[in-house]
N, C-alpha and C positions, 0 to 999 in steps of 0.2 A: 050762327052770327058770324062763325069765321068764315063760310063761304060766302055772305055777302057781303062782308068787308073786302074780302079779296076779289069777288066780283066786281064792285065799284073800283077798287084800286087798277085792275086788268083794265077796265073800260076808259078810265080816265089816262093811262099809260098808253092805250091805242091812239086815243086821240091827240097825245101830245106832238107838237113838231121838232121836239128836240129828243128825242126818243131815243133812248140808249138801248141795248140788249136785256131783256129782263131776267134777273137771276131769281128763283124761286127755291129758298132751302128751307127744310125741316125734316122731322122723325120721317123715318118710313111709314106707310100706311095711315098717313092723316087726311089723305083727299088731294093733295098736290096735282097729281096727275089726271084725276077725274076734272078737277074743278076747272084745269087748263083746257083740256080736250072740249069741255063744255063750252067754253068760253069761245075756244077757236070756231066750232061746229056751229055757235050762234051768232058769231061776230065778224066774220069771215067767210069769202067764197070757199076757199079751200084750206085745208091743213096739214102738211106734211109733217109726219110724226116719227121721229126716231128714238129708240130705246137702246141705249149703249150698252145694257147687258146684254142683249141679241149680237152674236156675232156678225151677221150681216152688216149690220148698222154701225158697229164699231168699226169693223175695217175699212169704212168709207173717210175716216180720219186719218189718213196718211200725213207724216209731218212734213211732207215736201210739197202739199197741195196747196194752191193758191186759195181764196175765199171763192174767186169767180168759177175758177175749174170746179170746186165743189158744189157750188150752184147748178152747174151744168151736168155734173154727175148724179146729183139727186132728183133732178128734173127728170133727166132718161130713166133712174132707176124707179121713180113713183109715176112716170109718165103723167107728170103734172107739173104745170109751171107755177114760179113762185113770181107773182106779181104784186110789187109794192103796193102797199093799202088795200090789196084785195085777197092775200094770202099769210099764211101765218107757220113760220119754223119753228115747230117744238122739240127740242131736244132734251129727254129725259134720260136720267141719270148719268148727267154729265160729268160725275164726279171720276167715272172709268175711263176718261179720256183727257189727259193732259192736252192734248193737241187740240181739242173741241174747245178746252175751257181756254186755251191761248187764243183761239179763233175767234171766238167775241170779239174779240178787241176790234180785228177786221172788220168783223160785219158793220160794227159802229164808223167805223173810219171810212171805210170805202163803199156801204150798201145801208145808208142812214136813212132811206125810207122803206126798208125791208122790215117785218114784223118778227123778231125772234125772241123766243122764250126758251129758257133753258131751266132745268129745274134737278135736283139731287140732295141726297142726304148725306150727313158727315160732310158737307163741302168744307167746313173749316178744319177739319184735320186734313184734306186733301192740299187746300189753298197754304196752311202752314208746312206742311212736308215738303211741297214743291216751291216754296217761296214767292209765292203770287204775292203782289202789293195789291 
């Protein structure tokens, strides 16, 4: 039941015109990553997946990088284009990077047509600790 409800929600989110980056939170090992990857593979031409528990992905989030430069960097790293409406950027374990969490706002403000999903566990603790609103 959980997967079906989440899949329906994800499809509705994908089709919205006023879409914001989606943050999926929940306990560890409940199927967040699996479900989002499945959705990405079924509903988009390509998916760029970043797991911020991997140092090589975490280091992409430099405090001084703009969203545009970040997009260019990951397109080079993965040899794949992020095309609005056709690509999904999936940032997993986002609680590992305050910079990544802050960057979500700029994806919404500057790249509204790009589909961005972030997932993580213990996000409430990180949000309270860092003072996000």
